[in-house]
N, C-alpha and C positions, 0 to 999 in steps of 0.2 A: 504492500499498500504505499503508494506517495506519502510523506509528510510534509506540511507547508515549512517554506525556506525557515531558517532560523534568523530572527531580526534582532539585532544589537540594542544596546541603551545608545549606542552612539547614533543608528541608523535611526532611533526614533525621534532624539533631539535635532540631528540634520532634518530629518523629512518634514517631523512635525513644525519646524521654524520656518521651514523652506528659505533657510538663510542664502542659499547662493541665488536666489531669485530676490530677496529683499520683499515678499508677498505678506499682507496683511489681508488681503482679497477672502480666503476661506471662511475668514473670521467677521466679514461684511456680510459675505451671501448668508451666513448664518443667522444675522442680525435681523436682515432682510425678510428670510422667511419667518422668524419670530415675530416682526411687525404686523404682518400679513394675518398669521395665525391669531391675532391680538385683537382684530379689527380695526387695527388704527390708520389705513390708507383711508389716504384724505384725496378727491379729485381737486386739481388745483382750480384756482378762481380765473378772472382776465388774465392773469400774469403766470404762465408757466414756469418762469425759471426768473432768476436776480443775478447781475453782475454788479457789485459793490466795488466800487473804485476806492480804495480806502488810502487816501493822502496823509500818511504813517508823520507822524510829527507835528500836524497845527498848522494849517494853513492860515495866513492872516488874513480875516474878512476883508480888510480894509484895501487889501491890495487884490484881491480877488472878484469878488461878488457883491461888496457893498462897500464900494467908495464914498467918503465924504469932501469932494472939492471944497466945502464952504466952510470945515473947519480949520482951526489952528496949523500953522505948518507941521507941528510937531505931532500933532494926530494926524493930519491927513497922507502925510509922506509925498514921494516921489512922483506916483504914477496919478493919470487921470483918467477919468470914464471917458467912453465911447458909447453912440448910440447903437443900438441892436434892430434885426429886425422886426422888434414889435415897438411899437410907440409907448414911449413913457418907461423903460426898462434902460438902464444902463450898466454895464459892466467895465471890466478893468481893459484899458487898450493892450494889454499885453495877452489877450484871451480874442484876437481878432476874428478867429473860424469859429468858434461857441457864439461870437457877437451874431453873426451870419446863423444861426441856427437856436436862435434864444427861442423861437416859437414852439420849439419841442420841449424847453426844461421850465419846471417849476422850482424857483430860487426860494428856498425857506432863509430869511435873515434875520429870523429870532430863535434860533436853537440855544436851549442854554441847561447846563448843569452845574457844578459845583466842586470838580474834582481836576485839581491843576498836576497829577502825575501822569507821563505819558501811560504806563506800562497796567493804572489801575481803570484811566479813565476810558478806555479802549474799550473797558465792558460795559459801559454803558451802551456805546452804539453799536455793537456787537451782539448783545442781547436786550437791551431795552432797560437791564435791571441794574441797581447801584452794585460796586464791585465786593465780595464777602471780604469779610475781614482777614481771613486766611491766605496765604501765598500762596497756597498749593492749587495750581489751576484744575484739580481734578475738584475743587469745590465750587468753582465755578458755576454760573448760570449756562447752561447751554447755547451756542450760538445758534445763528437763524437755521443757518443749512445744515447743523447737526438735525435741529427739528424736523425739518423736511426729510430729512432720511428716515429719521424713528417714523412719520408719518405713512413712509413706503412711496415716497415719491422719487423719480428717477427713472432712467431705463436701463437695463442690463443689458451687456454686462459691465458699464461703468460704474463708478461710485457715485453717490449724490449729491457729493459735497468736495470740492475741490479748492484751494488756495495756494495764487502765486506769492513766492517770496524770493524773489530771485537774491542769490546771497554774492556781492561785490565783493572784490581785492578789495581788503583793508577797512573791511565792513567792522568796525567794532568802535564800540561796544554794539551786541546785536540786540537792542533793546526789542525789537520787533518780535523774537522769539520768547521775549518774558512776558509779552503783551497778555493780559486777562480777556476773555472771553472770546478766544477765537477757535477751542475747542469743542468737546464734548460735555465739559464739565461732568455735573453730576448722571447725566443720562451714562454716561459709561464710554469706555474708548472705543467701543464697536462701531459707534457714530464720528468719530473724528474724522476730520476730513483727510483727504490726500493731500500732500502737505510739497509743494514742489517747489526745491530751494535752489535749481538748475536755471541758469541764465538762457533764457529763450532765444535772445539775439545769436548768440554762436552759433557754430557749422556743428558743433558735437553737442547740442542739445539733446536730451535724451530722457525720457521718466522711466525709472529703474522699475517701478512696479510691472509695468506694458511692453520690458522689454526683456526676452534673454539674456543674461550679462554673457560676456565675452568666454568663450569656451564651451559654453551649454548649447547644445544643436539640439533640435526634436527628438531624435532618437535617444540621448539622457536624459531631455525630462521626460519621456515615457519611461526609461525603465524606473524613474524616481515615483511617477504616476502607480508603477506596478508594485514597488516597494510598502506605497500606501496602502495598497490595497490587502498587502499582507497584513500592514497593521492592524486591519479592520479585524483578522483571526485571532490577534490576541491584544485585544483591546484593553484585557484587563492591565496592561502598563500604562496605559494613558491613561490619564486622570482626567476625562473633557465631559461636559455634563451633556446629558441627552443621549438620544441613539447613536449608535457607531454608524448605522446605514446614511442618516442625515448627516453627518460629520464627514465620510468619504465622498459624497455628494456634492457637498460645498469644497473640497478638495479637486475634484471632478474639473467641477464650472472653472476653478481658476487654470488649471490645467490646460482645460479648452478654450479659454481666453489668449493664454499666452500664444499657443500652437496657431488659432484665429487671425493673428496680429489684429486683432479689432479695436483694441486699447493703443497700440502703437500708431493708427492712422489716425486717432485722435488727436496724436499729440504730432505729428506730423507738419509742424509748419514748411518745410521746404513746399508741400504739396500746393502752397498758395501760390498766386503770381506774384510776380516781382511788384508790380505796381500795386498793389494792396498792401504787400508788406512794407514798403515804402511810404503809402498814406499812414499807414497807423505809424510809423517812426520806427527807423534800426535802432533801436536802443530797449534796455530791459523791459521801461515801462511798455513803450508801444506794443513790443512783442505779447508782452503780458496781456495785454489786452486784448488782441488780437489771437492770444490762444484762449482767452475766455469768450470770444464769440465762438471758435469752433467746441466747444465745450458742449455752451448751450445749446446749438444747433446739433448736436448728437444728443440731445435731453437729457443733461447733466441739468437740475433743477436751482443749484447755488453755485457760485464762484467769487471767490475773494481775489479780487488783486490789490496786494499790499505794496505802497511806493518803496522802490530800493532807496538804500542809502548809494550814492553814487562812488562813494569811493576816493573822493579828490581829497587830498590834503588839503588843510587850512582851512577849510570849508564849514558851513553849518552842515548837520548830517539830517539826512531827511527833509520835512518842511518846517524844519525845527530852528527858524532864525533867529535865534539870540543873538547873532551879531550878521552883516554882510545882507541884511533883511532885502535891500531892493536890487541889490546886486545879483543874490542868487534867486529871488523871483522872476526878477527880469531874463537873466541869461541859463539859470539851471533849470528851473521849477517848471515855470509856466509854458514856454513854449511846447518841451515834449505833451505836457499833460493836456492845451488846448489840442494839440494833434492827436492825439490817440483819441481823446473821449469824443472829438467832431467824427473822426473816422468810424468810430465804433456806431454813432447815430444813424451817420451816411448808409454803413453796412448793413445794419438790423433793418434799417428802413427798406432798401434795395430788395431784402432777400426775404420781405416781409413778416420781420420777426419782431420789430420794436413795438406792436401793438401787444405782444404777448411775453416782453421780455423788459423787467424792470432795471433800470440802471440809475446806482445811486452813488454819487459822489461826494465824499465828506472826508474830514479829518477826525481826531478825537476833541479838539477844541479848537478856539481861536486865539488871537493874540492882542497885548494889552494894548487899550486905546491910545496910549501914549508912547512914543519911541524911546528907548533907555528905562523905561517905567521897570520896577521890579515887582514881581508876583509870585514868584516861585525861588525853591534854593539855589535855581539855575540863574535868575535874574537875568539883567541885557545890558549888551554895549550902546555905545551911541549910536552906533545904525542897525540895531537890533528890539524885537519886540519879546518880551517873554509870555510864559503860558497865562489862557485867559478863557476857562470856560462858562465865564458869566453869559456872553452873546458871542454865536459865529453861525456861520452859514452852510446849507447842507442844499445838496441839488438833487431832483429827481428828474427823471425822463421815461416815458412808454409806459408801459406793462400796465395801462389803463388809468393812468394820471392824465391830468390837465396842465398841458406847456403853454407857455407865453404870459405866467405869471410871475407874480412874487406873492409868496405868503408870509405876514407878519414883516415888522419894521422893528430895526435898532434906533438908540436914541442918537442924537446928533455926534456922538461921538465914537458910533458904532461899541459901545461897552455896554449895555444892558436893552431889554427888548422893551421896546416901546409900545408895540401892538403884537397882542397872540402871539407870547411865549410857546415855545413847543420844546418840550421835553421830548430825550431822545425814548423814553417809552412810550409816547404816543408814535414816535416817527415808524418804530418798531411794529407798534400794533396796528399799522397802517400797512404798512410791508406787506404784513401775517394777514390781513384784510384781502388786500389785493391779491393773494396767493392763494385764498379761500380758506386760509385756516381757520376753523372754529374760533369764535371769539371765547374767552373763558378757558381755554383749551387746559386742560391737566395732564401732565403725564407724572411718570412715576421714578424717584431717585433711586439709587442701588440699594436703598432701604427700605423702598416699597411706599416710601410717604408721596402721596399725590399732591404737586406743585400747579399752581396755576402758572403756565409759561409766560405770558406777558398781557399784565393788568392795563395795559393804556387804552387810551381813547382814540378811536381812527380821526385822523385831520380829515373832516369833509370838503374843505377846498381843495385837497389835493386831488382828491378822488374825481376821474372824470364820469 
């Protein structure tokens, strides 16, 4: 009688982790099946997907969407407003492409919260909730993309939640990795995003979860699949919850995904025409935004694009302009942001996707009303602005929103809301509403406690 081949502990560890392929896909597939079994699947609303353009570091509202040309020089700064294609709405002169597309934009000029710290303020914008006291990212509230994954959104075989965080040379400190709210938090790691730190503007751009690593061909991969089949017969060695057949089925799906190359195609930017790539900008941010469009086009419901640190010595990192505020906005920050956002709007419109794709442009807060003003431990130089969460701007387009409008207003120094203040919890509640997520949705944490995901109110003026 033929006996099953002996499986060593080393085999189990190697196959169970799929270390040579860097895969967490079987775990994701198991979580998706569990969500379906629990009846959590919810159909989308008007918006089927979200692209969140997160300008990490905190853009200055006075230099972007909410200029104050009549304020004193130490408030208004160096830039001037320009007219847009919507009468009565003006934005910064360094957003000329977006000025011609303002009819698609809803500009919220009265965003407000009270947190001046980069790594915890992000929690407000990514989850809608105040950051937890704990520094453990597992104690966070779940990011919006994680909630959509839990609700069964997305289309196999790709993951439901992806975030682009291009890592640049000299990118120290890497604050964005420590930022709260970007993962699944208390929902559990099964719903964490696929996080891509690779630079999509480079010729060797690749995403490991969807590519066979060097030296692994299809034949070797299939022999690993055979090994996993033998593991099912010796499941007593495996400490996995649930049925063995289900576990092996999820690994089989992951192997099939790699063999088919479906994921690889989604991340193959070389398939895009050169003129399209040029329109987005041949830089890390522009190509990340293009990657986001390719992903939502293939059914991924939530993609976050974090602004990368340029890795340039002696300049402010990200949009965190404690010094060189005007130089960096004019030369380093606003031109690529203008180009990528504009190209995305045009591309989605041309492909018939804008009405069902919600695009959100925001940072975690704004900058101080007065140049050189101190409002955090970091302070500001004579040509910079410090952190300022009391009033900042967020821009929304597509996905069932009404463009060509300004929501709320700041005071004459862009310091505090003067009309219709908007809290992050209300912005997130509106995003959920547009996605068809039920109001008052409760999900259970790892201890089984029911928690209301987002208790905010819908911004009715924003909804078309």
